[in-house]
PDB file of N, CA, C, O and CB in Angstrom:
ATOM      1  N   MET A   1       0.840  -1.149   0.000  1.00  0.00           N
ATOM      2  CA  MET A   1       0.000   0.000   0.000  1.00  0.00           C
ATOM      3  C   MET A   1       0.898   1.228   0.000  1.00  0.00           C
ATOM      4  O   MET A   1       1.891   1.287   0.724  1.00  0.00           O
ATOM      5  CB  MET A   1      -0.962  -0.011   1.202  1.00  0.00           C
ATOM      6  N   TYR A   2       0.543   2.186  -0.802  1.00  0.00           N
ATOM      7  CA  TYR A   2       1.223   3.474  -0.809  1.00  0.00           C
ATOM      8  C   TYR A   2       0.247   4.527  -0.297  1.00  0.00           C
ATOM      9  O   TYR A   2      -0.925   4.533  -0.672  1.00  0.00           O
ATOM     10  CB  TYR A   2       1.749   3.836  -2.239  1.00  0.00           C
ATOM     11  N   ARG A   3       0.736   5.409   0.554  1.00  0.00           N
ATOM     12  CA  ARG A   3      -0.112   6.488   1.071  1.00  0.00           C
ATOM     13  C   ARG A   3       0.755   7.704   1.358  1.00  0.00           C
ATOM     14  O   ARG A   3       1.969   7.598   1.527  1.00  0.00           O
ATOM     15  CB  ARG A   3      -0.875   6.041   2.355  1.00  0.00           C
ATOM     16  N   HIS A   4       0.115   8.844   1.409  1.00  0.00           N
ATOM     17  CA  HIS A   4       0.823  10.068   1.758  1.00  0.00           C
ATOM     18  C   HIS A   4       1.028  10.109   3.272  1.00  0.00           C
ATOM     19  O   HIS A   4       0.158   9.690   4.036  1.00  0.00           O
ATOM     20  CB  HIS A   4       0.042  11.324   1.268  1.00  0.00           C
ATOM     21  N   ALA A   5       2.176  10.614   3.692  1.00  0.00           N
ATOM     22  CA  ALA A   5       2.471  10.726   5.116  1.00  0.00           C
ATOM     23  C   ALA A   5       1.499  11.696   5.775  1.00  0.00           C
ATOM     24  O   ALA A   5       1.080  12.689   5.181  1.00  0.00           O
ATOM     25  CB  ALA A   5       3.926  11.186   5.338  1.00  0.00           C
ATOM     26  N   GLU A   6       1.153  11.381   7.014  1.00  0.00           N
ATOM     27  CA  GLU A   6       0.275  12.229   7.810  1.00  0.00           C
ATOM     28  C   GLU A   6       0.993  12.595   9.111  1.00  0.00           C
ATOM     29  O   GLU A   6       1.586  11.735   9.763  1.00  0.00           O
ATOM     30  CB  GLU A   6      -1.085  11.513   8.100  1.00  0.00           C
ATOM     31  N   LEU A   7       0.937  13.850   9.475  1.00  0.00           N
ATOM     32  CA  LEU A   7       1.655  14.349  10.650  1.00  0.00           C
ATOM     33  C   LEU A   7       1.269  13.586  11.921  1.00  0.00           C
ATOM     34  O   LEU A   7       2.141  13.176  12.687  1.00  0.00           O
ATOM     35  CB  LEU A   7       1.379  15.842  10.837  1.00  0.00           C
ATOM     36  N   ASP A   8      -0.022  13.396  12.143  1.00  0.00           N
ATOM     37  CA  ASP A   8      -0.493  12.743  13.373  1.00  0.00           C
ATOM     38  C   ASP A   8      -0.097  11.270  13.441  1.00  0.00           C
ATOM     39  O   ASP A   8       0.029  10.712  14.531  1.00  0.00           O
ATOM     40  CB  ASP A   8      -2.005  12.865  13.479  1.00  0.00           C
ATOM     41  N   VAL A   9       0.099  10.645  12.298  1.00  0.00           N
ATOM     42  CA  VAL A   9       0.395   9.208  12.254  1.00  0.00           C
ATOM     43  C   VAL A   9       1.888   8.953  12.152  1.00  0.00           C
ATOM     44  O   VAL A   9       2.430   8.106  12.863  1.00  0.00           O
ATOM     45  CB  VAL A   9      -0.322   8.551  11.078  1.00  0.00           C
ATOM     46  N   ASP A  10       2.554   9.685  11.267  1.00  0.00           N
ATOM     47  CA  ASP A  10       3.943   9.404  10.919  1.00  0.00           C
ATOM     48  C   ASP A  10       4.954  10.361  11.546  1.00  0.00           C
ATOM     49  O   ASP A  10       6.155  10.094  11.526  1.00  0.00           O
ATOM     50  CB  ASP A  10       4.095   9.439   9.441  1.00  0.00           C
ATOM     51  N   GLY A  11       4.479  11.460  12.096  1.00  0.00           N
ATOM     52  CA  GLY A  11       5.390  12.437  12.692  1.00  0.00           C
ATOM     53  C   GLY A  11       5.901  13.464  11.695  1.00  0.00           C
ATOM     54  O   GLY A  11       6.606  14.401  12.070  1.00  0.00           O
ATOM     55  N   PHE A  12       5.552  13.295  10.438  1.00  0.00           N
ATOM     56  CA  PHE A  12       5.869  14.272   9.383  1.00  0.00           C
ATOM     57  C   PHE A  12       4.746  14.213   8.360  1.00  0.00           C
ATOM     58  O   PHE A  12       3.969  13.258   8.322  1.00  0.00           O
ATOM     59  CB  PHE A  12       7.276  13.981   8.710  1.00  0.00           C
ATOM     60  N   ASP A  13       4.674  15.246   7.532  1.00  0.00           N
ATOM     61  CA  ASP A  13       3.528  15.420   6.657  1.00  0.00           C
ATOM     62  C   ASP A  13       3.945  15.461   5.192  1.00  0.00           C
ATOM     63  O   ASP A  13       5.065  15.852   4.863  1.00  0.00           O
ATOM     64  CB  ASP A  13       2.779  16.689   7.021  1.00  0.00           C
ATOM     65  N   SER A  14       3.046  15.059   4.335  1.00  0.00           N
ATOM     66  CA  SER A  14       3.220  15.203   2.898  1.00  0.00           C
ATOM     67  C   SER A  14       2.444  16.442   2.460  1.00  0.00           C
ATOM     68  O   SER A  14       1.264  16.585   2.781  1.00  0.00           O
ATOM     69  CB  SER A  14       2.739  13.921   2.127  1.00  0.00           C
ATOM     70  N   ASN A  15       3.105  17.332   1.730  1.00  0.00           N
ATOM     71  CA  ASN A  15       2.429  18.544   1.282  1.00  0.00           C
ATOM     72  C   ASN A  15       2.900  18.905  -0.122  1.00  0.00           C
ATOM     73  O   ASN A  15       3.657  18.151  -0.734  1.00  0.00           O
ATOM     74  CB  ASN A  15       2.688  19.713   2.263  1.00  0.00           C
ATOM     75  N   GLU A  16       2.464  20.039  -0.630  1.00  0.00           N
ATOM     76  CA  GLU A  16       2.805  20.445  -1.999  1.00  0.00           C
ATOM     77  C   GLU A  16       4.313  20.576  -2.213  1.00  0.00           C
ATOM     78  O   GLU A  16       4.815  20.268  -3.295  1.00  0.00           O
ATOM     79  CB  GLU A  16       2.130  21.765  -2.330  1.00  0.00           C
ATOM     80  N   ASN A  17       5.021  21.022  -1.206  1.00  0.00           N
ATOM     81  CA  ASN A  17       6.460  21.237  -1.327  1.00  0.00           C
ATOM     82  C   ASN A  17       7.288  19.995  -1.006  1.00  0.00           C
ATOM     83  O   ASN A  17       8.442  19.888  -1.421  1.00  0.00           O
ATOM     84  CB  ASN A  17       6.877  22.359  -0.425  1.00  0.00           C
ATOM     85  N   ASN A  18       6.707  19.076  -0.279  1.00  0.00           N
ATOM     86  CA  ASN A  18       7.441  17.891   0.156  1.00  0.00           C
ATOM     87  C   ASN A  18       6.519  16.675   0.069  1.00  0.00           C
ATOM     88  O   ASN A  18       5.754  16.406   0.995  1.00  0.00           O
ATOM     89  CB  ASN A  18       7.987  18.072   1.608  1.00  0.00           C
ATOM     90  N   HIS A  19       6.589  15.952  -1.025  1.00  0.00           N
ATOM     91  CA  HIS A  19       5.728  14.787  -1.232  1.00  0.00           C
ATOM     92  C   HIS A  19       6.347  13.572  -0.556  1.00  0.00           C
ATOM     93  O   HIS A  19       7.270  12.958  -1.091  1.00  0.00           O
ATOM     94  CB  HIS A  19       5.509  14.518  -2.745  1.00  0.00           C
ATOM     95  N   GLU A  20       5.841  13.234   0.608  1.00  0.00           N
ATOM     96  CA  GLU A  20       6.317  12.081   1.367  1.00  0.00           C
ATOM     97  C   GLU A  20       5.328  10.940   1.186  1.00  0.00           C
ATOM     98  O   GLU A  20       4.163  11.055   1.570  1.00  0.00           O
ATOM     99  CB  GLU A  20       6.495  12.430   2.878  1.00  0.00           C
ATOM    100  N   VAL A  21       5.785   9.850   0.608  1.00  0.00           N
ATOM    101  CA  VAL A  21       4.940   8.691   0.375  1.00  0.00           C
ATOM    102  C   VAL A  21       5.435   7.542   1.244  1.00  0.00           C
ATOM    103  O   VAL A  21       6.626   7.234   1.272  1.00  0.00           O
ATOM    104  CB  VAL A  21       4.936   8.293  -1.126  1.00  0.00           C
ATOM    105  N   ILE A  22       4.509   6.919   1.945  1.00  0.00           N
ATOM    106  CA  ILE A  22       4.806   5.789   2.816  1.00  0.00           C
ATOM    107  C   ILE A  22       4.393   4.512   2.087  1.00  0.00           C
ATOM    108  O   ILE A  22       3.307   4.443   1.512  1.00  0.00           O
ATOM    109  CB  ILE A  22       4.069   5.920   4.199  1.00  0.00           C
ATOM    110  N   LYS A  23       5.264   3.506   2.112  1.00  0.00           N
ATOM    111  CA  LYS A  23       4.930   2.204   1.532  1.00  0.00           C
ATOM    112  C   LYS A  23       4.791   1.210   2.670  1.00  0.00           C
ATOM    113  O   LYS A  23       5.689   1.068   3.501  1.00  0.00           O
ATOM    114  CB  LYS A  23       6.016   1.734   0.499  1.00  0.00           C
ATOM    115  N   GLU A  24       3.660   0.525   2.699  1.00  0.00           N
ATOM    116  CA  GLU A  24       3.397  -0.478   3.724  1.00  0.00           C
ATOM    117  C   GLU A  24       3.050  -1.798   3.043  1.00  0.00           C
ATOM    118  O   GLU A  24       2.487  -1.814   1.948  1.00  0.00           O
ATOM    119  CB  GLU A  24       2.249  -0.022   4.676  1.00  0.00           C
ATOM    120  N   TYR A  25       3.387  -2.890   3.695  1.00  0.00           N
ATOM    121  CA  TYR A  25       3.021  -4.209   3.203  1.00  0.00           C
ATOM    122  C   TYR A  25       1.976  -4.810   4.140  1.00  0.00           C
ATOM    123  O   TYR A  25       2.133  -4.770   5.361  1.00  0.00           O
ATOM    124  CB  TYR A  25       4.270  -5.133   3.091  1.00  0.00           C
ATOM    125  N   HIS A  26       0.928  -5.356   3.576  1.00  0.00           N
ATOM    126  CA  HIS A  26      -0.111  -6.052   4.334  1.00  0.00           C
ATOM    127  C   HIS A  26      -0.296  -7.415   3.687  1.00  0.00           C
ATOM    128  O   HIS A  26      -0.647  -7.508   2.511  1.00  0.00           O
ATOM    129  CB  HIS A  26      -1.464  -5.238   4.364  1.00  0.00           C
ATOM    130  N   PHE A  27      -0.063  -8.466   4.450  1.00  0.00           N
ATOM    131  CA  PHE A  27      -0.169  -9.823   3.922  1.00  0.00           C
ATOM    132  C   PHE A  27      -1.404 -10.499   4.499  1.00  0.00           C
ATOM    133  O   PHE A  27      -1.672 -10.400   5.696  1.00  0.00           O
ATOM    134  CB  PHE A  27       1.102 -10.644   4.245  1.00  0.00           C
ATOM    135  N   TYR A  28      -2.147 -11.178   3.652  1.00  0.00           N
ATOM    136  CA  TYR A  28      -3.322 -11.939   4.058  1.00  0.00           C
ATOM    137  C   TYR A  28      -3.132 -13.351   3.538  1.00  0.00           C
ATOM    138  O   TYR A  28      -3.107 -13.578   2.329  1.00  0.00           O
ATOM    139  CB  TYR A  28      -4.657 -11.296   3.519  1.00  0.00           C
ATOM    140  N   ILE A  29      -2.999 -14.290   4.446  1.00  0.00           N
ATOM    141  CA  ILE A  29      -2.703 -15.667   4.069  1.00  0.00           C
ATOM    142  C   ILE A  29      -3.909 -16.536   4.406  1.00  0.00           C
ATOM    143  O   ILE A  29      -4.482 -16.444   5.492  1.00  0.00           O
ATOM    144  CB  ILE A  29      -1.420 -16.186   4.790  1.00  0.00           C
ATOM    145  N   ASN A  30      -4.276 -17.380   3.448  1.00  0.00           N
ATOM    146  CA  ASN A  30      -5.444 -18.216   3.591  1.00  0.00           C
ATOM    147  C   ASN A  30      -5.119 -19.585   3.009  1.00  0.00           C
ATOM    148  O   ASN A  30      -4.511 -19.673   1.942  1.00  0.00           O
ATOM    149  CB  ASN A  30      -6.681 -17.582   2.896  1.00  0.00           C
ATOM    150  N   ASP A  31      -5.512 -20.644   3.688  1.00  0.00           N
ATOM    151  CA  ASP A  31      -5.239 -21.976   3.160  1.00  0.00           C
ATOM    152  C   ASP A  31      -6.250 -22.414   2.103  1.00  0.00           C
ATOM    153  O   ASP A  31      -6.076 -23.463   1.484  1.00  0.00           O
ATOM    154  CB  ASP A  31      -5.223 -22.974   4.285  1.00  0.00           C
ATOM    155  N   ASP A  32      -7.298 -21.629   1.890  1.00  0.00           N
ATOM    156  CA  ASP A  32      -8.277 -21.901   0.837  1.00  0.00           C
ATOM    157  C   ASP A  32      -7.767 -21.291  -0.458  1.00  0.00           C
ATOM    158  O   ASP A  32      -7.671 -20.069  -0.568  1.00  0.00           O
ATOM    159  CB  ASP A  32      -9.689 -21.334   1.205  1.00  0.00           C
ATOM    160  N   ARG A  33      -7.442 -22.114  -1.427  1.00  0.00           N
ATOM    161  CA  ARG A  33      -6.804 -21.623  -2.650  1.00  0.00           C
ATOM    162  C   ARG A  33      -7.758 -20.907  -3.599  1.00  0.00           C
ATOM    163  O   ARG A  33      -7.306 -20.374  -4.613  1.00  0.00           O
ATOM    164  CB  ARG A  33      -6.165 -22.763  -3.370  1.00  0.00           C
ATOM    165  N   THR A  34      -9.051 -20.873  -3.313  1.00  0.00           N
ATOM    166  CA  THR A  34      -9.971 -20.209  -4.245  1.00  0.00           C
ATOM    167  C   THR A  34      -9.789 -18.699  -4.244  1.00  0.00           C
ATOM    168  O   THR A  34      -9.890 -18.061  -5.292  1.00  0.00           O
ATOM    169  CB  THR A  34     -11.412 -20.550  -3.895  1.00  0.00           C
ATOM    170  N   HIS A  35      -9.522 -18.126  -3.084  1.00  0.00           N
ATOM    171  CA  HIS A  35      -9.362 -16.659  -2.967  1.00  0.00           C
ATOM    172  C   HIS A  35     -10.415 -15.943  -3.791  1.00  0.00           C
ATOM    173  O   HIS A  35     -10.096 -15.113  -4.642  1.00  0.00           O
ATOM    174  CB  HIS A  35      -7.948 -16.217  -3.423  1.00  0.00           C
ATOM    175  N   ASP A  36     -11.658 -16.267  -3.536  1.00  0.00           N
ATOM    176  CA  ASP A  36     -12.763 -15.696  -4.300  1.00  0.00           C
ATOM    177  C   ASP A  36     -13.022 -14.246  -3.896  1.00  0.00           C
ATOM    178  O   ASP A  36     -12.331 -13.690  -3.042  1.00  0.00           O
ATOM    179  CB  ASP A  36     -14.029 -16.530  -4.105  1.00  0.00           C
ATOM    180  N   THR A  37     -14.019 -13.654  -4.520  1.00  0.00           N
ATOM    181  CA  THR A  37     -14.351 -12.250  -4.284  1.00  0.00           C
ATOM    182  C   THR A  37     -14.671 -11.988  -2.814  1.00  0.00           C
ATOM    183  O   THR A  37     -14.307 -10.943  -2.275  1.00  0.00           O
ATOM    184  CB  THR A  37     -15.532 -11.835  -5.156  1.00  0.00           C
ATOM    185  N   CYS A  38     -15.350 -12.931  -2.168  1.00  0.00           N
ATOM    186  CA  CYS A  38     -15.681 -12.748  -0.743  1.00  0.00           C
ATOM    187  C   CYS A  38     -14.419 -12.652   0.104  1.00  0.00           C
ATOM    188  O   CYS A  38     -14.353 -11.839   1.026  1.00  0.00           O
ATOM    189  CB  CYS A  38     -16.563 -13.908  -0.237  1.00  0.00           C
ATOM    190  N   PHE A  39     -13.417 -13.473  -0.198  1.00  0.00           N
ATOM    191  CA  PHE A  39     -12.152 -13.414   0.546  1.00  0.00           C
ATOM    192  C   PHE A  39     -11.459 -12.076   0.325  1.00  0.00           C
ATOM    193  O   PHE A  39     -10.960 -11.465   1.271  1.00  0.00           O
ATOM    194  CB  PHE A  39     -11.220 -14.567   0.124  1.00  0.00           C
ATOM    195  N   VAL A  40     -11.429 -11.623  -0.919  1.00  0.00           N
ATOM    196  CA  VAL A  40     -10.788 -10.344  -1.222  1.00  0.00           C
ATOM    197  C   VAL A  40     -11.506  -9.210  -0.491  1.00  0.00           C
ATOM    198  O   VAL A  40     -10.855  -8.339   0.085  1.00  0.00           O
ATOM    199  CB  VAL A  40     -10.780 -10.083  -2.750  1.00  0.00           C
ATOM    200  N   GLN A  41     -12.832  -9.213  -0.508  1.00  0.00           N
ATOM    201  CA  GLN A  41     -13.592  -8.183   0.210  1.00  0.00           C
ATOM    202  C   GLN A  41     -13.329  -8.258   1.709  1.00  0.00           C
ATOM    203  O   GLN A  41     -13.231  -7.229   2.377  1.00  0.00           O
ATOM    204  CB  GLN A  41     -15.097  -8.332  -0.068  1.00  0.00           C
ATOM    205  N   HIS A  42     -13.214  -9.475   2.239  1.00  0.00           N
ATOM    206  CA  HIS A  42     -12.904  -9.654   3.659  1.00  0.00           C
ATOM    207  C   HIS A  42     -11.543  -9.017   3.995  1.00  0.00           C
ATOM    208  O   HIS A  42     -11.399  -8.352   5.020  1.00  0.00           O
ATOM    209  CB  HIS A  42     -12.901 -11.166   4.026  1.00  0.00           C
ATOM    210  N   CYS A  43     -10.558  -9.228   3.125  1.00  0.00           N
ATOM    211  CA  CYS A  43      -9.225  -8.646   3.343  1.00  0.00           C
ATOM    212  C   CYS A  43      -9.273  -7.129   3.284  1.00  0.00           C
ATOM    213  O   CYS A  43      -8.633  -6.456   4.091  1.00  0.00           O
ATOM    214  CB  CYS A  43      -8.229  -9.176   2.305  1.00  0.00           C
ATOM    215  N   PHE A  44     -10.028  -6.583   2.333  1.00  0.00           N
ATOM    216  CA  PHE A  44     -10.173  -5.127   2.280  1.00  0.00           C
ATOM    217  C   PHE A  44     -10.815  -4.614   3.564  1.00  0.00           C
ATOM    218  O   PHE A  44     -10.408  -3.577   4.087  1.00  0.00           O
ATOM    219  CB  PHE A  44     -11.014  -4.707   1.055  1.00  0.00           C
ATOM    220  N   GLY A  45     -11.809  -5.327   4.072  1.00  0.00           N
ATOM    221  CA  GLY A  45     -12.445  -4.930   5.333  1.00  0.00           C
ATOM    222  C   GLY A  45     -11.450  -4.911   6.476  1.00  0.00           C
ATOM    223  O   GLY A  45     -11.464  -4.000   7.304  1.00  0.00           O
ATOM    224  N   MET A  46     -10.580  -5.923   6.524  1.00  0.00           N
ATOM    225  CA  MET A  46      -9.536  -5.962   7.560  1.00  0.00           C
ATOM    226  C   MET A  46      -8.582  -4.787   7.408  1.00  0.00           C
ATOM    227  O   MET A  46      -8.180  -4.180   8.400  1.00  0.00           O
ATOM    228  CB  MET A  46      -8.754  -7.287   7.494  1.00  0.00           C
ATOM    229  N   LEU A  47      -8.218  -4.465   6.168  1.00  0.00           N
ATOM    230  CA  LEU A  47      -7.331  -3.327   5.916  1.00  0.00           C
ATOM    231  C   LEU A  47      -7.979  -2.026   6.359  1.00  0.00           C
ATOM    232  O   LEU A  47      -7.334  -1.206   7.013  1.00  0.00           O
ATOM    233  CB  LEU A  47      -6.962  -3.251   4.430  1.00  0.00           C
ATOM    234  N   TYR A  48      -9.252  -1.824   6.012  1.00  0.00           N
ATOM    235  CA  TYR A  48      -9.946  -0.588   6.382  1.00  0.00           C
ATOM    236  C   TYR A  48     -10.032  -0.451   7.902  1.00  0.00           C
ATOM    237  O   TYR A  48      -9.864   0.647   8.434  1.00  0.00           O
ATOM    238  CB  TYR A  48     -11.357  -0.557   5.764  1.00  0.00           C
ATOM    239  N   LYS A  49     -10.295  -1.559   8.605  1.00  0.00           N
ATOM    240  CA  LYS A  49     -10.348  -1.499  10.068  1.00  0.00           C
ATOM    241  C   LYS A  49      -8.991  -1.113  10.655  1.00  0.00           C
ATOM    242  O   LYS A  49      -8.918  -0.335  11.607  1.00  0.00           O
ATOM    243  CB  LYS A  49     -10.804  -2.850  10.642  1.00  0.00           C
ATOM    244  N   GLU A  50      -7.922  -1.659  10.083  1.00  0.00           N
ATOM    245  CA  GLU A  50      -6.570  -1.327  10.565  1.00  0.00           C
ATOM    246  C   GLU A  50      -6.255   0.148  10.320  1.00  0.00           C
ATOM    247  O   GLU A  50      -5.703   0.819  11.192  1.00  0.00           O
ATOM    248  CB  GLU A  50      -5.511  -2.218   9.871  1.00  0.00           C
ATOM    249  N   LEU A  51      -6.604   0.650   9.138  1.00  0.00           N
ATOM    250  CA  LEU A  51      -6.371   2.070   8.852  1.00  0.00           C
ATOM    251  C   LEU A  51      -7.172   2.943   9.813  1.00  0.00           C
ATOM    252  O   LEU A  51      -6.665   3.940  10.325  1.00  0.00           O
ATOM    253  CB  LEU A  51      -6.746   2.402   7.388  1.00  0.00           C
ATOM    254  N   SER A  52      -8.409   2.566  10.050  1.00  0.00           N
ATOM    255  CA  SER A  52      -9.256   3.327  10.967  1.00  0.00           C
ATOM    256  C   SER A  52      -8.684   3.299  12.388  1.00  0.00           C
ATOM    257  O   SER A  52      -8.667   4.323  13.072  1.00  0.00           O
ATOM    258  CB  SER A  52     -10.691   2.767  10.961  1.00  0.00           C
ATOM    259  N   ARG A  53      -8.218   2.133  12.827  1.00  0.00           N
ATOM    260  CA  ARG A  53      -7.631   2.006  14.165  1.00  0.00           C
ATOM    261  C   ARG A  53      -6.424   2.919  14.325  1.00  0.00           C
ATOM    262  O   ARG A  53      -6.193   3.470  15.402  1.00  0.00           O
ATOM    263  CB  ARG A  53      -7.227   0.555  14.436  1.00  0.00           C
ATOM    264  N   ARG A  54      -5.662   3.075  13.262  1.00  0.00           N
ATOM    265  CA  ARG A  54      -4.459   3.917  13.289  1.00  0.00           C
ATOM    266  C   ARG A  54      -4.768   5.373  12.954  1.00  0.00           C
ATOM    267  O   ARG A  54      -3.856   6.194  12.856  1.00  0.00           O
ATOM    268  CB  ARG A  54      -3.421   3.378  12.313  1.00  0.00           C
ATOM    269  N   LYS A  55      -6.050   5.699  12.778  1.00  0.00           N
ATOM    270  CA  LYS A  55      -6.509   7.065  12.479  1.00  0.00           C
ATOM    271  C   LYS A  55      -5.983   7.560  11.135  1.00  0.00           C
ATOM    272  O   LYS A  55      -5.732   8.753  10.965  1.00  0.00           O
ATOM    273  CB  LYS A  55      -6.070   8.024  13.588  1.00  0.00           C
ATOM    274  N   ILE A  56      -5.815   6.642  10.177  1.00  0.00           N
ATOM    275  CA  ILE A  56      -5.392   7.005   8.826  1.00  0.00           C
ATOM    276  C   ILE A  56      -6.647   7.196   7.985  1.00  0.00           C
ATOM    277  O   ILE A  56      -7.466   6.288   7.846  1.00  0.00           O
ATOM    278  CB  ILE A  56      -4.447   5.913   8.200  1.00  0.00           C
ATOM    279  N   ILE A  57      -6.778   8.384   7.433  1.00  0.00           N
ATOM    280  CA  ILE A  57      -7.956   8.735   6.630  1.00  0.00           C
ATOM    281  C   ILE A  57      -7.580   8.664   5.158  1.00  0.00           C
ATOM    282  O   ILE A  57      -6.520   9.148   4.760  1.00  0.00           O
ATOM    283  CB  ILE A  57      -8.494  10.159   6.997  1.00  0.00           C
ATOM    284  N   PHE A  58      -8.443   8.066   4.351  1.00  0.00           N
ATOM    285  CA  PHE A  58      -8.166   8.036   2.920  1.00  0.00           C
ATOM    286  C   PHE A  58      -9.395   8.487   2.139  1.00  0.00           C
ATOM    287  O   PHE A  58     -10.531   8.268   2.559  1.00  0.00           O
ATOM    288  CB  PHE A  58      -7.733   6.625   2.479  1.00  0.00           C
ATOM    289  N   LYS A  59      -9.148   9.113   1.010  1.00  0.00           N
ATOM    290  CA  LYS A  59     -10.214   9.612   0.142  1.00  0.00           C
ATOM    291  C   LYS A  59     -10.453   8.696  -1.042  1.00  0.00           C
ATOM    292  O   LYS A  59     -11.572   8.606  -1.549  1.00  0.00           O
ATOM    293  CB  LYS A  59      -9.882  11.005  -0.348  1.00  0.00           C
ATOM    294  N   GLU A  60      -9.403   8.015  -1.485  1.00  0.00           N
ATOM    295  CA  GLU A  60      -9.488   7.140  -2.644  1.00  0.00           C
ATOM    296  C   GLU A  60      -8.770   5.838  -2.356  1.00  0.00           C
ATOM    297  O   GLU A  60      -7.821   5.790  -1.573  1.00  0.00           O
ATOM    298  CB  GLU A  60      -8.897   7.817  -3.889  1.00  0.00           C
ATOM    299  N   HIS A  61      -9.236   4.790  -2.999  1.00  0.00           N
ATOM    300  CA  HIS A  61      -8.578   3.485  -2.887  1.00  0.00           C
ATOM    301  C   HIS A  61      -8.482   2.917  -4.294  1.00  0.00           C
ATOM    302  O   HIS A  61      -9.491   2.541  -4.889  1.00  0.00           O
ATOM    303  CB  HIS A  61      -9.364   2.507  -1.919  1.00  0.00           C
ATOM    304  N   TRP A  62      -7.286   2.856  -4.813  1.00  0.00           N
ATOM    305  CA  TRP A  62      -7.057   2.299  -6.155  1.00  0.00           C
ATOM    306  C   TRP A  62      -6.590   0.866  -6.002  1.00  0.00           C
ATOM    307  O   TRP A  62      -5.760   0.571  -5.142  1.00  0.00           O
ATOM    308  CB  TRP A  62      -6.008   3.142  -6.960  1.00  0.00           C
ATOM    309  N   VAL A  63      -7.109  -0.018  -6.817  1.00  0.00           N
ATOM    310  CA  VAL A  63      -6.727  -1.422  -6.749  1.00  0.00           C
ATOM    311  C   VAL A  63      -6.165  -1.840  -8.094  1.00  0.00           C
ATOM    312  O   VAL A  63      -6.810  -1.686  -9.131  1.00  0.00           O
ATOM    313  CB  VAL A  63      -7.930  -2.315  -6.351  1.00  0.00           C
ATOM    314  N   TRP A  64      -4.946  -2.375  -8.059  1.00  0.00           N
ATOM    315  CA  TRP A  64      -4.371  -2.977  -9.254  1.00  0.00           C
ATOM    316  C   TRP A  64      -4.508  -4.485  -9.073  1.00  0.00           C
ATOM    317  O   TRP A  64      -4.085  -5.036  -8.057  1.00  0.00           O
ATOM    318  CB  TRP A  64      -2.857  -2.539  -9.476  1.00  0.00           C
ATOM    319  N   SER A  65      -5.089  -5.136 -10.046  1.00  0.00           N
ATOM    320  CA  SER A  65      -5.336  -6.565  -9.913  1.00  0.00           C
ATOM    321  C   SER A  65      -5.109  -7.270 -11.239  1.00  0.00           C
ATOM    322  O   SER A  65      -5.319  -6.701 -12.310  1.00  0.00           O
ATOM    323  CB  SER A  65      -6.759  -6.823  -9.411  1.00  0.00           C
ATOM    324  N   ASP A  66      -4.678  -8.514 -11.144  1.00  0.00           N
ATOM    325  CA  ASP A  66      -4.567  -9.328 -12.351  1.00  0.00           C
ATOM    326  C   ASP A  66      -5.862 -10.102 -12.594  1.00  0.00           C
ATOM    327  O   ASP A  66      -5.936 -10.940 -13.492  1.00  0.00           O
ATOM    328  CB  ASP A  66      -3.375 -10.299 -12.242  1.00  0.00           C
ATOM    329  N   GLY A  67      -6.881  -9.810 -11.783  1.00  0.00           N
ATOM    330  CA  GLY A  67      -8.191 -10.415 -11.969  1.00  0.00           C
ATOM    331  C   GLY A  67      -8.278 -11.870 -11.538  1.00  0.00           C
ATOM    332  O   GLY A  67      -9.203 -12.575 -11.941  1.00  0.00           O
ATOM    333  N   CYS A  68      -7.334 -12.333 -10.727  1.00  0.00           N
ATOM    334  CA  CYS A  68      -7.283 -13.765 -10.419  1.00  0.00           C
ATOM    335  C   CYS A  68      -8.268 -14.194  -9.349  1.00  0.00           C
ATOM    336  O   CYS A  68      -8.516 -15.393  -9.222  1.00  0.00           O
ATOM    337  CB  CYS A  68      -5.905 -14.137  -9.988  1.00  0.00           C
ATOM    338  N   ALA A  69      -8.840 -13.298  -8.580  1.00  0.00           N
ATOM    339  CA  ALA A  69      -9.715 -13.704  -7.467  1.00  0.00           C
ATOM    340  C   ALA A  69     -10.874 -14.547  -7.986  1.00  0.00           C
ATOM    341  O   ALA A  69     -11.656 -14.095  -8.822  1.00  0.00           O
ATOM    342  CB  ALA A  69     -10.257 -12.462  -6.709  1.00  0.00           C
ATOM    343  N   GLY A  70     -10.975 -15.755  -7.493  1.00  0.00           N
ATOM    344  CA  GLY A  70     -12.082 -16.644  -7.845  1.00  0.00           C
ATOM    345  C   GLY A  70     -11.834 -17.499  -9.062  1.00  0.00           C
ATOM    346  O   GLY A  70     -12.696 -18.308  -9.405  1.00  0.00           O
ATOM    347  N   GLN A  71     -10.702 -17.370  -9.739  1.00  0.00           N
ATOM    348  CA  GLN A  71     -10.473 -18.162 -10.941  1.00  0.00           C
ATOM    349  C   GLN A  71     -10.106 -19.594 -10.640  1.00  0.00           C
ATOM    350  O   GLN A  71     -10.485 -20.489 -11.394  1.00  0.00           O
ATOM    351  CB  GLN A  71      -9.400 -17.540 -11.766  1.00  0.00           C
ATOM    352  N   PHE A  72      -9.377 -19.847  -9.558  1.00  0.00           N
ATOM    353  CA  PHE A  72      -8.898 -21.190  -9.262  1.00  0.00           C
ATOM    354  C   PHE A  72      -9.872 -21.888  -8.336  1.00  0.00           C
ATOM    355  O   PHE A  72     -10.214 -21.369  -7.273  1.00  0.00           O
ATOM    356  CB  PHE A  72      -7.496 -21.148  -8.638  1.00  0.00           C
ATOM    357  N   LYS A  73     -10.308 -23.043  -8.732  1.00  0.00           N
ATOM    358  CA  LYS A  73     -11.283 -23.788  -7.921  1.00  0.00           C
ATOM    359  C   LYS A  73     -10.729 -25.147  -7.570  1.00  0.00           C
ATOM    360  O   LYS A  73     -11.396 -25.929  -6.892  1.00  0.00           O
ATOM    361  CB  LYS A  73     -12.625 -23.938  -8.663  1.00  0.00           C
TER     362      LYS A  73
END
C-alpha cells in the first residue's frame, strides 16, 4: 500500500512542497486456494479497520489486480 504521510500518524507530513509517500506491506494468508471475491472483500475490510484504528484517513482506494480472485477452484 502506498499512502501520503500524515503528521499525526507518521510524525511528518506530505504537502505540496514535500511529497512524502509511505509504503506499507499487508499480507493476508489463507489456506483456501480459491481466494474468491468474498475473501478479497474480507481482506479489504480488515485493511480498512486497521487504517481506521491507526486514524489514517483516505479519500481514494485504487486497486491494481490481475483479476485472479475466484479463478482457481
